[in-house]
C-alpha positions in Angstrom: 226.9 173.8 177.9 230.1 175.3 179.2 233.5 174.7 176.9 235.7 173.4 179.2 236.7 172.6 182.9 237.7 169.8 185.4 236.1 167.5 187.5 236.3 165.5 190.3 234.7 162.1 191.5 234.6 161.5 195.2 232.3 159.3 197.3 233.1 158.7 201.1 234.3 161.4 203.5 237.9 160.8 202.9 237.8 161.3 199.4 235.4 164.3 199.4 238.3 166.1 201.6 240.9 164.9 199.4 238.8 166.4 196.4 238.4 169.7 198.2 242.4 170.1 199.1 243.0 169.2 195.3 240.5 171.5 193.8 242.3 174.5 195.7 245.7 173.7 194.1 244.1 173.9 190.4 242.8 177.3 191.7 246.4 178.1 192.8 247.5 177.6 189.1 243.9 178.1 187.2 242.2 180.5 189.2 239.5 180.8 186.2 238.8 177.3 185.5 235.6 176.0 186.3 235.7 173.0 188.7 233.0 170.7 189.2 232.6 168.0 192.2 230.5 164.6 191.7 229.8 163.1 195.0 227.5 161.4 197.2 227.2 163.7 199.9 227.7 167.1 198.7 230.1 169.4 201.0 229.6 172.9 201.9 232.7 174.3 200.2 233.0 177.3 197.6 235.6 175.9 195.8 233.5 174.1 193.5 231.7 175.8 191.2 228.8 172.9 191.0 228.4 170.1 192.9 226.4 167.0 191.7 224.9 164.1 193.7 225.9 160.6 191.9 223.5 158.0 191.6 223.8 155.5 194.2 223.8 152.3 191.7 225.9 154.0 189.1 229.7 152.8 188.3 232.6 154.6 189.8 231.8 158.4 190.2 235.0 159.3 187.9 232.6 157.3 185.0 229.9 159.1 186.1 231.6 162.5 186.4 232.8 162.0 182.9 229.6 160.9 181.2 227.2 163.5 183.0 230.1 166.8 182.6 228.5 169.9 181.7 231.6 171.1 179.5 232.3 170.2 175.7 235.9 169.5 176.8 236.4 167.7 180.2 239.8 167.1 182.5 239.0 164.5 185.2 241.3 164.3 187.9 241.6 162.1 190.7 241.3 163.4 194.2 245.2 162.8 194.6 246.1 164.6 191.5 248.1 167.7 192.7 248.0 170.1 189.9 251.6 172.7 190.2 251.3 174.0 186.8 248.8 175.1 184.4 247.5 172.1 182.4 245.0 174.4 179.9 246.8 172.8 177.0 245.0 169.7 177.5 242.0 171.5 176.6 243.6 172.4 173.7 244.4 169.0 172.7 240.9 168.0 173.3 240.1 169.9 170.4 241.9 167.4 168.1 241.6 163.8 170.2 238.4 162.3 171.6 240.4 161.0 174.9 243.8 162.1 176.3 245.6 160.6 178.9 248.9 159.5 180.4 250.8 156.2 180.3 250.8 154.3 183.3 254.1 154.6 184.7 254.5 151.4 186.4 254.4 149.1 183.5 255.6 146.0 185.1 253.1 146.1 187.9 250.4 143.7 188.3 247.5 145.9 187.6 248.9 147.0 184.1 249.7 143.4 183.0 246.0 142.6 184.0 244.1 141.0 180.9 239.9 141.3 180.9 239.3 139.7 177.6 242.4 139.7 175.5 246.0 139.6 175.5 247.5 143.2 173.8 250.9 144.1 172.6 253.1 145.5 175.7 253.8 148.4 173.7 250.0 149.4 174.1 250.5 150.7 177.6 248.0 151.4 179.9 246.5 154.9 180.2 246.3 156.3 183.8 242.7 156.8 184.9 243.4 159.5 187.1 244.2 162.4 184.7 242.0 161.7 182.0 240.4 164.3 179.5 237.7 163.7 177.1 235.8 165.2 174.3 231.9 165.3 174.4 230.4 163.2 171.4 227.8 160.6 170.5 230.7 158.5 170.4 232.6 159.2 173.6 229.5 159.4 175.7 228.6 155.6 174.2 232.3 154.7 175.2 232.2 155.8 178.7 228.8 154.2 179.2 229.9 150.9 178.1 233.5 151.4 180.1 231.0 151.8 183.2 228.4 148.8 182.2 231.2 146.6 181.7 233.1 147.6 184.8 230.2 146.7 186.9 229.0 143.7 185.0 232.4 142.1 185.2 232.9 143.1 189.1 236.1 144.3 188.4 238.5 145.9 190.9 240.5 148.1 188.9 239.2 149.7 185.7 242.3 150.6 183.6 243.0 147.0 182.4 239.3 147.1 181.1 240.1 151.1 179.6 243.0 150.0 178.0 241.7 147.0 176.1 238.3 149.2 174.9 240.9 151.8 173.6 242.9 149.3 171.9 239.6 148.1 170.2 238.0 151.7 169.4 238.2 154.3 166.7 238.1 157.3 169.0 241.5 159.4 168.6 243.6 158.8 171.5 246.1 161.6 172.4 249.1 160.6 174.8 250.3 163.3 177.6 253.7 163.4 178.3 254.8 161.9 181.7 255.2 165.4 183.4 251.3 165.7 183.1 250.8 162.6 185.7 254.0 162.3 187.6 253.7 159.5 189.9 257.7 158.6 190.5 259.3 161.0 192.1 262.7 159.7 191.6 262.2 160.5 187.8 261.9 164.2 188.8 265.0 163.8 191.0 267.0 162.5 188.0 265.3 165.0 185.7 267.9 167.6 183.2 267.6 170.9 182.6 266.3 170.2 179.2 263.1 168.3 180.7 260.0 170.0 181.7 258.8 170.8 185.2 255.8 168.3 186.3 252.3 170.1 185.7 250.5 167.1 187.9 251.6 165.2 191.1 249.5 161.5 191.3 250.5 161.4 195.0 248.8 158.2 195.8 249.7 157.9 199.4 246.9 160.6 199.9 244.3 158.1 200.1 246.1 155.8 202.6 245.4 158.1 205.8 242.7 160.2 207.0 245.2 163.0 207.9 246.1 163.8 204.8 242.7 165.0 204.1 243.0 167.7 206.7 242.9 170.8 207.0 240.2 170.1 203.8 239.9 174.1 203.5 243.9 174.4 202.5 245.5 172.9 199.4 248.0 170.3 199.2 251.9 171.1 199.9 253.3 169.0 197.5 256.7 169.7 199.7 255.2 167.5 202.4 255.0 164.6 200.4 257.9 164.7 198.2 261.7 163.7 198.8 263.9 166.6 199.4 266.2 165.7 196.3 262.9 165.6 194.2 261.3 168.6 195.9 264.8 170.9 195.0 264.9 169.6 191.4 261.4 170.3 190.9 262.1 174.0 191.8 265.5 174.1 189.7 263.2 172.7 186.8 260.6 175.5 187.4 263.6 178.3 186.5 264.8 176.2 183.6 261.6 175.2 181.9 260.9 177.2 178.8 257.8 176.0 178.0 256.0 177.2 181.2 254.4 180.5 180.5 253.6 181.7 184.3 255.6 179.4 186.2 254.0 178.0 189.8 255.6 179.1 192.9 258.6 176.9 194.3 257.6 174.3 196.4 258.4 175.2 200.3 259.2 172.5 202.9 262.1 170.4 204.3 261.6 167.2 206.4 262.6 169.4 209.8 259.2 171.1 209.0 256.8 168.4 209.0 255.1 167.4 212.1 257.5 166.0 214.7 256.6 162.6 215.5 255.5 162.8 219.3 252.9 165.3 217.9 251.9 163.1 215.0 251.1 160.2 217.6 249.1 162.5 219.6 247.1 163.8 216.8 246.6 159.9 215.6 245.6 158.8 219.3 243.1 161.7 219.7 241.4 160.6 216.3 241.2 157.0 217.5 239.4 158.3 220.7 237.3 160.9 219.1 
């Protein structure tokens, strides 16, 4: 069994293509890190070291990917989690903690406030399930299996409320990542000072809202295409000022004027509808 690596879980054509793109972003900053995909229809894409087919009656591919992972220390990433700096230090955290993840940034959202079985203190925030590290053990495997089983039996739509309550009850050691490891709210980037870290992972939830974001599947995401210009420019400044970065990533390129012109974008969408 390999020591550490990253896994994606993706079912359906859109999510498979998003996973291919997101994996290429990992390759840009962590070229030697093993990356596996758990999916319903294996793509022919060399970006993944290994591809595994998920069971048709299993829980969410996320849970199955974490349970079946071939790594002792696994980092699961959603298909809309775009890695922009090296996150190998998450694996170092998994030498001490059983599970690591970042707080859900939208603490007053309906999903975050959802209760499954019991009320919990507001200060015990949900852990976002899109960036989740797990150290393999009998205890973590049992935890993940129960998470999947409860999710299915209760016919839940969202897995994070259940995860929060299970972590509250559990004796597993939980390590909480800084928000830079799962940055979802770009205004936070724009407001960051030079004393703050540059984001490591941009969790861009709009990526799975439109098929056009999945193309071209053989190219990584350009985060500049999805960030407002002030946030993009501040990110580039943080790359230069962040003392914690050993090997800073390349600056994000792109401006709004470089995006696909409106008329061309409309034509492309019409072409997809006709085809």
